[in-house]
C-alpha positions as CSV (number, residue, x, y, z in Angstrom):
1,X,2.6,-2.9,-16.1
2,X,5.8,-2.3,-17.8
3,X,8.1,-0.6,-15.3
4,X,10.9,0.8,-17.2
5,X,12.4,3.0,-14.2
6,X,12.2,2.8,-10.4
7,X,14.1,4.9,-7.5
8,X,13.7,5.8,-4.1
9,X,13.9,9.6,-4.3
10,X,13.1,10.9,-0.4
11,X,12.1,9.4,2.7
12,X,10.4,12.4,4.8
13,X,9.0,12.7,8.2
14,X,7.4,16.1,7.5
15,X,5.4,17.7,4.7
16,X,8.5,20.1,4.1
17,X,10.4,16.8,2.9
18,X,7.9,15.7,0.4
19,X,8.2,15.9,-3.4
20,X,7.6,19.1,-4.7
21,X,6.7,18.2,-8.4
22,X,3.0,17.1,-8.3
23,X,3.2,14.1,-9.5
24,X,0.5,11.8,-8.8
25,X,0.9,9.5,-5.8
26,X,-0.1,6.2,-4.6
27,X,0.1,5.0,-1.1
28,X,0.4,1.7,0.8
29,X,-0.3,1.3,4.5
30,X,-0.5,-2.1,6.7
31,X,0.8,-3.5,9.9
32,X,4.4,-3.7,10.2
33,X,4.9,-7.4,8.9
34,X,2.1,-7.3,6.4
35,X,4.6,-7.4,3.9
36,X,4.4,-3.9,2.1
37,X,8.3,-3.7,1.0
38,X,7.9,-7.4,-0.6
39,X,4.6,-5.9,-2.3
40,X,6.6,-2.8,-3.5
41,X,9.4,-5.1,-4.7
42,X,7.2,-7.2,-6.6
43,X,5.4,-4.6,-8.4
44,X,8.4,-2.8,-9.5
45,X,10.5,-6.0,-10.3
46,X,13.6,-5.2,-8.1
47,X,14.6,-7.3,-5.6
48,X,15.8,-5.0,-2.9
49,X,14.7,-1.4,-3.3
50,X,12.3,-1.4,-0.9
51,X,14.3,-3.0,2.2
52,X,12.8,-6.0,3.8
53,X,13.6,-6.3,7.3
54,X,13.7,-9.1,9.6
55,X,12.9,-6.8,12.2
56,X,9.3,-5.7,12.1
57,X,8.7,-1.7,12.5
58,X,11.6,-0.4,10.8
59,X,9.8,1.9,8.3
60,X,9.8,5.2,10.3
61,X,9.6,7.6,7.3
62,X,7.4,8.1,4.4
63,X,9.5,6.6,1.7
64,X,8.6,7.9,-2.1
65,X,9.3,5.6,-4.9
66,X,9.3,7.4,-8.3
67,X,8.2,4.7,-11.0
68,X,8.7,5.4,-14.9
69,X,9.5,9.2,-14.0
70,X,5.5,9.6,-14.1
71,X,4.2,8.7,-10.4
72,X,4.9,8.0,-6.9
73,X,4.2,4.8,-4.6
74,X,4.5,5.9,-1.4
75,X,5.4,3.6,1.5
76,X,3.7,4.7,4.5
77,X,5.0,3.5,8.0
78,X,3.9,0.1,9.5
79,X,1.7,0.1,12.7
80,X,0.5,-2.2,15.1
81,X,4.2,-3.1,16.4
82,X,4.1,-3.7,20.2
83,X,7.6,-3.2,20.8
84,X,7.5,0.4,20.0
85,X,7.0,3.1,22.6
86,X,3.4,4.8,22.9
87,X,5.2,8.0,21.8
88,X,6.7,6.8,19.1
89,X,3.5,5.1,17.9
90,X,1.9,8.9,18.3
91,X,4.4,10.4,16.1
92,X,4.0,7.7,13.3
93,X,0.2,8.2,13.8
94,X,0.6,11.9,13.0
95,X,3.0,11.4,10.1
96,X,0.3,9.1,8.3
97,X,-2.6,11.7,9.4
98,X,-0.9,14.5,8.0
99,X,-0.2,13.0,4.7
100,X,-3.5,11.9,4.3
101,X,-5.2,15.2,5.4
102,X,-2.9,17.5,3.3
103,X,-1.6,15.8,0.3
104,X,-3.2,16.8,-2.6
105,X,-1.8,14.9,-5.4
106,X,-2.6,11.9,-3.5
107,X,-5.2,9.6,-5.4
108,X,-5.5,6.3,-3.8
109,X,-4.5,4.6,-0.2
110,X,-4.3,0.9,-0.3
111,X,-4.6,-1.1,3.0
112,X,-2.6,-4.3,3.0
113,X,-3.8,-7.0,5.4
114,X,-2.3,-10.9,5.7
115,X,-5.2,-13.1,4.1
116,X,-4.2,-15.6,6.7
117,X,-5.6,-13.6,9.5
118,X,-8.8,-11.6,10.7
119,X,-7.9,-7.8,10.4
120,X,-6.9,-6.7,13.6
121,X,-8.3,-3.2,15.6
122,X,-5.5,-1.6,14.1
123,X,-6.6,-2.8,10.8
124,X,-9.9,-1.6,11.4
125,X,-9.0,1.8,12.9
126,X,-6.6,2.5,9.6
127,X,-9.4,1.6,7.1
128,X,-12.0,3.9,8.8
129,X,-9.2,6.4,8.7
130,X,-8.4,5.7,5.1
131,X,-12.2,6.0,4.1
132,X,-12.8,9.1,6.3
133,X,-10.3,10.8,3.7
134,X,-12.2,9.4,0.8
135,X,-9.9,6.3,-0.4
136,X,-10.0,2.6,0.0
137,X,-11.3,1.2,-3.1
138,X,-8.9,-1.3,-3.0
139,X,-7.4,-3.5,0.0
140,X,-4.9,-6.1,-1.0
141,X,-4.4,-9.3,0.8
142,X,-0.7,-10.2,1.0
143,X,0.7,-13.9,1.6
144,X,-1.9,-15.6,-0.5
145,X,0.3,-18.5,-1.1
146,X,0.1,-19.4,2.6
147,X,-3.4,-20.7,1.8
148,X,-5.3,-22.6,-1.0
149,X,-7.1,-20.9,-3.9
150,X,-10.2,-22.6,-2.9
151,X,-10.3,-20.7,0.6
152,X,-9.8,-17.6,-0.9
153,X,-13.4,-16.2,-0.5
154,X,-13.9,-17.7,2.7
155,X,-10.9,-15.0,4.0
156,X,-12.1,-12.4,1.7
157,X,-15.8,-12.6,3.7
158,X,-13.9,-12.3,7.0
159,X,-11.9,-9.3,5.6
160,X,-15.4,-7.5,4.3
161,X,-16.7,-8.2,7.5
162,X,-14.3,-7.1,10.1
163,X,-13.4,-3.7,7.9
164,X,-16.9,-2.9,7.2
165,X,-16.2,-3.0,3.2
166,X,-18.5,-1.8,0.7
167,X,-19.2,-5.0,-1.8
168,X,-18.1,-2.3,-4.3
169,X,-14.7,-2.3,-3.1
170,X,-12.0,-4.6,-4.5
171,X,-10.0,-7.6,-2.9
172,X,-6.8,-8.3,-4.5
173,X,-4.9,-11.3,-3.2
174,X,-0.9,-10.8,-3.7
175,X,1.9,-13.4,-3.4
176,X,5.5,-11.8,-3.9
177,X,6.7,-15.2,-3.4
178,X,4.8,-16.7,-6.7
179,X,4.8,-13.1,-7.8
180,X,1.1,-13.3,-8.4
181,X,-1.9,-11.0,-8.3
182,X,0.6,-7.7,-9.4
183,X,-1.4,-7.7,-12.7
184,X,-4.6,-7.0,-11.2
185,X,-3.2,-4.3,-8.9
186,X,-1.8,-2.4,-11.7
187,X,-5.2,-2.7,-13.5
188,X,-6.5,-1.4,-10.4
189,X,-4.0,1.7,-10.6
190,X,-5.0,2.1,-14.4
191,X,-8.5,2.6,-13.4
192,X,-7.5,4.9,-10.8
193,X,-5.4,7.0,-13.3
194,X,-8.0,6.9,-16.4
195,X,-10.8,8.1,-13.7
196,X,-8.9,11.0,-12.8
197,X,-7.5,11.8,-16.2
198,X,-3.9,11.5,-14.9
199,X,-1.3,11.7,-17.2
200,X,0.3,8.4,-16.8
201,X,1.4,5.7,-19.4
202,X,0.2,2.4,-18.2
203,X,1.4,-0.3,-20.7
204,X,1.2,-3.9,-20.0
205,X,4.3,-5.9,-18.6
206,X,6.4,-8.0,-21.4
207,X,5.6,-11.3,-21.1
């Protein structure tokens, strides 16, 4: 996709802080060290728009990134970080659930998992949550440069089994280091925009 502009517009902790322009939204969620910020930066061809921290668990807000003035990529708080208190984990969970349950212009939620590892109990719970709200047609497998392409299908099989994924739902391997898989993910987004008849311009990225 040709990204002409991208910017973070708000970091929200409650619905009253969400953008009120009713533009379409696609949210990304995953464990605190899965590489959400790196994935967002790679998709938007920016180095530091989404801040990549050396310490997991730093995303404690819902961050809205406006793309081409037409739609939002939404970065939900990371989960599964053990050094966070139970009360703070509960707050993050409530924040995510409120967003998923009430956001009318949310069209998809993308779960990110680390391709190298079997999905955790937290990943399974999050995927069940996502499916409960009618989302979850795409799962992104991050850090794909860490394994050989010949082993992709073996790892996909594990991810599908652990998450209970339908064969119709897609797994897209992403490497922020090699900048691979981004075009395929944008193609998945384009399909969503077309299916929902949304006024979003999707142009091929320049070569």
